[in-house]
BATI-584911 format. One line per 5 residues: for each residue x, y, z of N, C-alpha, C. Coordinates in steps of 0.2 Angstrom, whole numbers, plus 2048, in hexadecimal, padded with zeros to 3 digits. Example, Ala and Ser with C-alpha at 12.3 -4.5 7.8 and 13.67 -1.06 7.14 Angstrom:
! BATI-584911
842 7E4 827 83E 7EA 827 842 7F0 827 | 840 7F5 823 844 7FB 824 840 800 827
END
This chain:
! BATI-584911
805 7F8 801 800 801 7FF 805 806 7FE | 800 80D 7FD 806 815 7FE 801 816 802 | 803 819 808 800 820 80A 800 829 807 | 7FD 82A 809 7FC 831 809 802 832 80B | 804 839 80B 80A 83C 80C 80B 841 80A
810 845 80D 811 84B 80E 819 84C 80D | 81B 850 805 824 84D 806 828 854 804 | 82C 857 806 832 85B 803 836 85A 804 | 83B 85A 7FD 840 857 7FE 845 85C 7FC | 84A 859 803 851 860 805 856 85F 7FF
85C 860 805 863 860 7FF 866 859 801 | 867 859 7FD 86E 853 7FD 873 850 803 | 870 84B 807 876 84B 80C 871 84B 813 | 86C 84E 811 86A 850 816 864 84A 81B | 861 84D 81F 85F 849 823 858 845 820
855 840 822 84B 83F 820 84A 83F 827 | 845 843 827 840 845 82A 839 843 82A | 835 83E 82D 82F 83C 82F 82D 83C 833 | 825 83D 832 822 842 836 81A 83C 836 | 818 83B 83F 811 836 83D 80E 83E 841
80B 83D 83F 803 842 844 800 83D 84B | 7FE 844 84F 7F8 83F 853 7F0 83C 84E | 7EB 83A 854 7E5 839 853 7E2 83C 850 | 7E0 83D 84A 7DB 844 849 7E0 848 842 | 7E4 849 844 7E8 84D 83F 7EA 84A 837
7EF 84D 834 7F1 84F 82D 7FB 84C 82C | 7F9 84A 828 800 849 822 807 853 825 | 800 858 826 801 85E 827 805 860 82F | 7FF 85C 833 803 85D 83A 80A 85F 83A | 811 85A 839 816 85F 83C 81A 85D 835
818 85E 82E 81D 85F 82A 821 865 828 | 81B 86A 82C 81E 872 82C 824 872 832 | 823 870 837 826 86F 83B 82D 86D 83C | 82D 866 838 833 863 835 837 866 834 | 836 86B 82E 838 86E 82A 83D 875 82D
838 877 834 83B 87B 837 841 879 83A | 842 873 83E 844 871 843 84B 873 83E | 84B 86F 83B 850 86B 835 850 86D 82E | 850 874 82C 853 878 826 856 872 81F | 855 870 81C 858 86D 818 856 868 816
853 865 81C 853 85C 81D 84C 858 817 | 84D 853 815 845 84F 810 845 84E 816 | 839 852 815 836 84E 81A 831 84B 818 | 82E 847 81A 82A 842 816 825 841 81E | 81D 842 81E 819 843 822 814 83C 81E
812 836 821 80D 831 81D 808 834 81F | 801 836 81F 7FA 835 822 7F9 82D 824 | 7F4 82B 82D 7F5 827 82E 7EC 820 82A | 7ED 81D 827 7E8 81B 823 7E3 816 826 | 7E1 819 82D 7DD 814 831 7D8 81B 832
7D2 819 832 7CC 81E 832 7C9 81D 83B | 7C9 824 840 7C5 81F 843 7BF 825 845 | 7BA 823 844 7B3 828 840 7B6 82F 840 | 7BB 82E 83A 7BD 834 834 7C4 837 837 | 7C5 835 83F 7CD 839 840 7D4 833 83C
7D7 833 83A 7DC 82F 837 7E3 82F 83D | 7E2 826 83B 7E5 825 843 7EC 81E 83B | 7F3 81D 841 7F6 817 83C 7F2 812 83F | 7F1 80E 845 7ED 80A 844 7E8 807 849 | 7E3 801 849 7DC 805 84E 7DF 803 855
7DB 805 85A 7D9 803 85E 7D0 801 861 | 7CF 7FB 864 7CC 7FB 869 7C8 800 86F | 7CC 802 871 7C8 80A 876 7D1 80E 877 | 7CD 812 879 7D2 816 87F 7DA 815 882 | 7E0 813 87E 7E5 80D 880 7E5 807 87F
7E0 802 87B 7DF 7FD 877 7DF 7FE 873 | 7E9 7FC 873 7E4 7F8 869 7E7 7F0 869 | 7E2 7F2 860 7E4 7EC 85B 7EB 7EC 85C | 7EE 7E6 860 7F6 7E2 85E 7F5 7E0 859 | 7F0 7DC 856 7F2 7DB 84C 7F3 7DE 847
7EF 7E3 849 7EE 7E9 844 7F4 7EC 845 | 7F6 7F0 84A 7FD 7F0 84D 804 7EF 847 | 804 7E8 84A 80B 7E7 846 807 7E5 83D | 804 7E2 83C 801 7E4 835 802 7EC 834 | 801 7F0 838 803 7F7 835 808 7FB 835
80D 7F3 838 814 7F7 83A 819 7F7 835 | 817 7F0 835 81A 7EE 82D 81A 7F1 827 | 816 7F4 827 810 7F8 81F 817 7FE 821 | 816 801 827 818 807 827 821 806 828 | 824 802 82A 82B 801 82A 82D 7FF 823
82B 7FC 820 827 7FB 817 82D 804 814 | 827 808 814 825 80F 814 82B 810 816 | 82D 811 81C 832 813 81C 839 814 818 | 83A 80D 819 842 80A 817 842 80D 80D | 83C 809 80D 83F 80D 806 83C 811 806
83A 818 809 83B 81F 807 842 824 808 | 846 81D 80F 849 820 80F 850 81C 80A | 850 817 806 854 817 802 855 81B 7FD | 84C 81C 7FB 84B 820 7F5 84F 828 7F6 | 850 829 7FE 853 833 7FC 85A 832 7FF
85D 82C 801 865 82C 803 866 82F 807 | 862 82F 80D 864 835 812 86A 82E 819 | 86C 834 819 873 82F 81D 86E 831 823 | 86C 832 825 868 832 82E 860 832 82D | 85D 830 830 854 831 830 852 831 839
850 836 838 84B 838 83E 842 836 83D | 83F 834 842 83B 836 840 839 838 847 | 82F 83B 844 82D 83E 84E 826 839 84A | 824 839 853 81D 83B 852 81A 83C 858 | 814 83E 859 80F 841 85B 80A 83B 85D
808 839 867 803 836 868 803 82F 862 | 7FC 82C 85F 7FC 828 85B 802 825 857 | 804 82D 856 80A 82C 84F 811 82B 851 | 810 82E 859 816 829 85C 815 822 860 | 80F 81F 861 80E 819 861 812 813 85A
80E 816 855 811 810 84C 819 814 84E | 81A 81A 84C 821 81A 850 827 817 854 | 822 816 859 825 80F 85E 825 80B 85C | 822 805 856 820 804 855 827 7FF 853 | 827 804 84F 82B 801 849 833 801 84B
836 809 84F 83A 807 856 83B 802 858 | 838 7FD 85B 837 7F8 85F 83A 7F1 85A | 834 7F2 851 837 7ED 84E 83D 7F1 849 | 83B 7F1 848 842 7F3 841 846 7F9 843 | 84A 7FA 849 84C 7FC 84B 853 800 846
854 7FE 842 857 7FF 83D 856 805 839 | 850 806 837 84B 809 834 850 811 837 | 84E 812 83C 850 81C 83E 854 81C 844 | 859 820 842 85F 821 846 85D 828 84C | 857 82C 84D 855 82E 851 84E 830 850
84C 82D 855 845 82E 857 840 831 85B | 83B 836 85D 839 83D 85E 832 83B 860 | 82F 837 868 82A 833 869 826 838 86C | 821 83E 86A 81D 842 870 816 840 870 | 817 83C 87A 810 838 87B 80E 835 878
814 82F 879 814 826 878 80F 823 87B | 80C 821 87A 808 819 87F 80B 811 87B | 80B 80E 87F 810 809 87C 80E 803 884 | 806 802 883 804 7FF 889 803 7F7 885 | 808 7F6 886 80C 7EE 882 815 7EF 886
817 7E9 88B 81D 7E8 88E 823 7E5 887 | 825 7EB 884 828 7E7 87E 82F 7E0 880 | 82F 7DE 877 837 7DA 878 83D 7DB 877 | 840 7DB 87C 847 7DB 87A 84A 7DD 874 | 84D 7E2 872 850 7E4 86A 859 7E7 86C
858 7E3 86A 860 7E5 86A 863 7E9 865 | 85E 7E9 860 861 7EE 859 85E 7F7 85D | 85C 7F8 863 85E 7FE 866 860 801 867 | 867 7FC 86A 86D 800 86B 86E 804 868 | 872 80B 86C 872 811 869 86F 817 865
868 815 865 862 81A 85F 864 820 866 | 863 823 863 861 828 868 859 82C 865 | 853 82D 86D 84F 82E 86D 84D 834 873 | 847 838 86F 848 83C 875 840 838 875 | 83D 837 87C 837 836 87C 835 83F 882
82D 841 87F 829 846 885 825 844 886 | 822 846 88C 81C 841 88E 818 847 895 | 810 847 896 80F 84E 89A 80D 84A 8A2 | 812 84D 8A6 80E 84C 8AE 808 84A 8B0 | 802 84C 8AA 7FB 84D 8AC 7F8 849 8A5
7FB 845 8A1 7F7 844 89D 7F4 83E 89E | 7EE 840 89C 7E6 83B 89A 7E6 837 89A | 7ED 837 891 7EB 831 88D 7F0 82E 88F | 7F8 82F 88F 7FC 82D 88D 7FE 82D 897 | 7FC 829 89A 7FE 829 8A3 805 82A 8A3
80A 82D 8A9 810 82E 8A8 813 828 8A8 | 810 822 8AE 812 81D 8AE 811 81A 8A9 | 811 817 8A5 80F 814 89F 81A 818 89B | 816 81D 89B 81D 821 897 825 821 89C | 825 820 8A2 82A 81C 8A5 82D 814 8A5
829 812 8A4 829 80A 89F 82E 80A 899 | 82A 80D 897 82C 80E 890 832 811 88E | 834 816 892 839 819 894 83F 813 897 | 83C 812 89D 840 809 89F 842 806 89C | 83F 804 896 842 7FF 891 846 802 88C
846 807 88A 849 80C 885 852 80B 88A | 84E 80D 88F 856 80E 891 85A 807 892 | 854 800 895 857 7F9 897 85C 7F7 88E | 857 7FB 887 85B 7F8 883 860 7FA 87E | 865 800 883 86D 804 883 86A 809 87F
860 80E 880 85F 812 879 864 819 87D | 866 81D 87A 868 824 87C 865 828 87A | 85E 827 882 858 829 881 859 82F 885 | 854 834 884 853 83D 889 84B 83F 889 | 84A 83C 890 844 840 891 843 844 892
83D 847 892 839 84E 891 834 84F 896 | 831 851 89B 82A 852 89D 828 859 89E | 824 85A 89E 81E 860 89E 81A 85D 8A4 | 818 863 8A8 813 864 8AD 80B 864 8A9 | 80B 864 8A3 803 861 8A0 801 85D 89D
7FB 85B 897 7F8 856 896 7FA 852 891 | 7F6 851 88C 7F7 84E 886 7F9 853 880 | 7FB 859 882 7F9 85F 87B 800 860 87D | 805 861 877 80D 863 875 80E 86A 878 | 811 86B 881 812 871 880 81A 874 87C
819 87A 87D 821 87F 878 826 87C 87A | 828 879 87F 82F 87C 882 82D 872 882 | 82B 86E 87E 82D 867 87E 831 867 874 | 82D 86C 872 82E 86F 86B 836 872 86A | 836 875 871 83C 878 872 844 86F 874
840 86E 879 844 867 879 845 864 872 | 840 863 86F 843 85F 866 849 861 863 | 848 866 863 84C 86C 861 852 86C 860 | 854 86A 868 85A 869 86D 85C 861 86B | 858 85F 86B 85A 858 868 85E 856 863
85B 859 85D 85C 859 857 862 85B 854 | 863 860 85A 869 865 85A 872 85E 85D
END
């Protein structure tokens, strides 16, 4: 299958940045932000191909925080293939991926199964409500996880569990916490910019 996606061609030798929107967003939600964060980068932003009452998502869920794990597995493989093909096409030496909420979750799922695809991952308010299997391929990958201490959708305890897992896999992990909820705070964008430096 092929996703609908926004694309910006960058300079030769520039990194490729993938962006993944939250539920109800689209390919434009973070596309412009990626261009601002790294001028000259290649940017590809796929739109989720699952509709939840008209809201675009990357995989199905049975309820809030309850994922359809079979659907997630299938769509993770599809996304990993898409990312690998676009990376090869761009020739970029470095691949950065940024996702928010549902977008962070599909990105995390790709990272957990195909860690070789991404060199740097930015997970904004991820929710991984299962215990991932050990993944030696994560060793040395750079990952930023941002979260809100009062996030009702992504409970802090779940984020802390994910962060512990990433640390145990040898990830070069950066954590950034706000006192907010599920929305993206201004200081989170500053943290993303610092991470990319």
